[in-house]
N, C-alpha and C positions, 0 to 999 in steps of 0.2 A: 423575381427577386433579382434578375439579369439588369432590370430598367431602373431600379433601385442602384445599384451599382455602377451603372452608366451616368445618374443624377449624379451621385458622391464622387465619381471621377471627374463630372464638369466643374461643380461647384469648387473641388480641392485645386483645379487646374486655373477656377476663376480667381482666388483667394490666394494662389501663389504669383500669378500675374498681378493684381494689385499689390502684392507685399514687393513684389521685384521693382515696380514700378517706383513706388515710394523710396526704395532705395538707393535708386538711381537718380530722383530729382535731387536739384539743388537746392540748398539752403535760400529761404526768403523769395520762393516762388511759387505757383501754384505744383501738384503732383499730379500725375497720372491718376485715376482710382482714388482721387483724396474724398475722402468723407469727413472730416474734422477742420478745425482751424491749423494754420501754417503756425509751425514752429513760434514760440515767442521770441522775442529779441529785444524786447522793451521791459520794465518793471509794469508799466502799464498794460500791455498785453499779458502779462503773465497773469494781471488778476482779472483781468476778463475772461481768460480762461481758466481760472479758477472760478469764478465766480457763474459761468455757464456750467461749468462739471457740475458746483452744487446744485444750480436749479434743475439740472436735470435729476440727479437725483430726489428732488423733493418731489418735482411732475412724474416720478415714475412710481415712487411712492402714495401720492395722492390715486394715481390710474390701477393701479394693484389693489388698493383699498374698493377705490368706487367698483369695482371689476366683483370684488369679493361679495361686498353688499350686494352687487345689481344680481348676484349670483344666489346668495342666500337667501335674497325674497326671491325670486323666481322658487325657489325649492319649496322655503320654507311657508309661504301666502300663494301657493298655487290656487287653482279651482279643485282638485282633486281631494286634499288636504283639508281646503276650509270652502268648505259646500257651503255655510254660513257666513258670509264676509261679516268681516269686523264693519261694526258705526265707530269707529276709535277715531276722531276729528284731527284732534292734537295730545302733543306730549309735550309738557314743559320742560322736564331734563332735552329732551332731543333739540327744542328750541331755543335752549339756550346752547350746548352744545355746539349744533351747527353753523350760528352765529359766532361764538366764542373762538374755536380751533382756527374757521379760516380769517378771521383778524390777527388770531398769533402766527397763525402760517403768513401773512404777509408782513408782518412785522417785522419777520426773521429773514425775509428777501427784504423786506427795504434796508436793512440796517448796513449789512454789506454794498448795495445799490447805490447808496449814499456815500458811503465811504468811495467806491469808484470813482463815482461822480466830481466828487470833491479833490480826488487825487487828480482826474483829466483837466479839471481847472485851476489850481493850484501850481502858477507857473514856479518853479525854482528860477534862482539867477543865470541867465543867459549867459552859457561859453561860447555859443554859435550861433549868431542872429542871422536866419534868412530870409526873405520875400520872395514867396511862390505867387503868380500872378496867371492866370487860365488864358486862352484868348484860342478861338475855332481857327486850326485845332492841334495848341503844341500850350508847352509851359516855358512862362520865361521867370528866370531867375538873379535874383541880385543879392550878394554878401553885401550890406552899405557901411559894415563897420572895415569890410576890406578894399570896398570900391569895385568888386566884380562883378559883371554882366552880364548873363552868356542865355541863350535860347537852348530849349533841348527838345527837338524832335525826333520823331519816331524814326529807327533805321529799315527803311522797307524789307522785305521779306530776302527779294533777289542781290542784298550786299551783305546781308549778313554772313559774319565769321564764323566757326566752328565753336561749337558750344552757345553761343549766342541765342537766348531764347526769341522766338516768332513771337511776333505785336506785343515786344514789352524793351525791347532794345531800342536804346537811345543814342544818338551823338556825342551829347554833349550829358555826363551822368553829374548828378548833386552829389556832391565828396564832403564829407563829417567824420570828425575825430570820435573814435571809440570811447565809449563811457565819459560825452563829454553831454551836456544840456542843452539841449538846440532848439530856438524858438521860431517857430515856422508863422510868418504872416501869410495871410492870404487874403487875393483881391482878385478880381475879374473885368478884362478889359471888356467884355460884350456881353455873354450871357453865363446864367447860374453851371462852375465848374463845381468838381470836387476831388479834395488833394486827399486820395487815400492809399496807404501802404500796409497792408495786412497783420505783417510780422509786429511793425509797431505798434499798433493798435490806434492808428491814426486815421480817420476819414471825418473830415469838415469842407461844409462849400465854402467857394469862391464867390461871393455875393458880388455885384456889379454896385458902384457905391458904396460898398463898406471894407471895413478890414476887419478879419477876423483874424485869432491867434487859437495856435496848436502848439505842441512839445513833445518830445522825444528824447532816453535816452538809450542809445544802441549799446548792450553789453557784449556784442560780440561782429570781431570783424567780418566784413562777406560785403556780398551786393543782394539789395532788399527791391523789388518790386512793387511797383502797386498801378493801378490807372484810374482814371478821372470817373468817378461813380455814381455823376448826375448827368442824364440824357441830354447833350447838348448842344446836338444838330447832326448833320450827315457824316460827320467822322467822327463821332463819341468817340468810338470802340478803338481809335487811333492815335489817341494821348497819352501813352503810359508815362511812369513815374520810376525813377531808378535811382536807388540813393548807394553810394561805394561809403561802405564803413571802412576806416582807415586808423594806422596808428597815428598819434600827434608829429611824432616826427613825419610820417609822410604825407598827412595832411597839410603840417608848415612849409614843406616843398613844394605841394600841389599850390597853396596861396602864392606863394615864391610864384612861383612858374607864370601865375596867372593875371600877376599883377605887373611883372614884367612884359608880357605879352599887352596888353591894356594900355602902358607906357609906352610902348615901340610903338603901337596903333594911332597913340594921340600924337606923338611924335610925327609919324606921316601924314597925317592930317593937316597940321600946322605948317607944314614943310608945302604943303601942297596949296595950302590958302597964299603963305607967302610968294 
């Protein structure tokens, strides 16, 4: 009994620690002891989460049914209860049932699956367009409609400020307005990379020689992190993605600031050439 109480105490402590870690974690980034998805910040991620939960229910029901069936067969048709084994070779009703029922289950799964796939590739009218280019080992971003370009490189641990997450913080963040349809075009300068932001439900390869697109609409302001999710070389683990979602006014101010900086830089270059 004493051992049981000790085990219960340890389990309660672990659960409490896990819950406290989740409570202290920031939005849009991994959480210590995390078991599920990051909190959804876009309609697509909400659909992904709902589909995942729906599949888990089906998987659990199928597993419980198979377990119950196995237990029934072991108990009902064991050697002691059936000293003379049955010579039955088939049963028409069972043959039809175990063919039709799985087909029905697959159809039930396919309908929301196709709906989700359609939503992921049904691009809405863009409010913001961004081009992300993968390189070994950082991301370059361009806002083609605004004439803004910059590189986004991971901040080393020694230079992190308080509250900035290790291996996820970058020197230049992607900035987008809240509730805006953001189209992200993906390219690569060298090998295959992958632009993935879990809270947005976005994960797409950046392939050399190809231009691919994905999209998201962040419904909450805040910082959202991701990482390259395609093994791309020695520093694959050190090319994070950071997206800052702000209000429309903050976004407009950020655009104006970066346009001014770009104009100043072009002016200095022109003066130097003269």
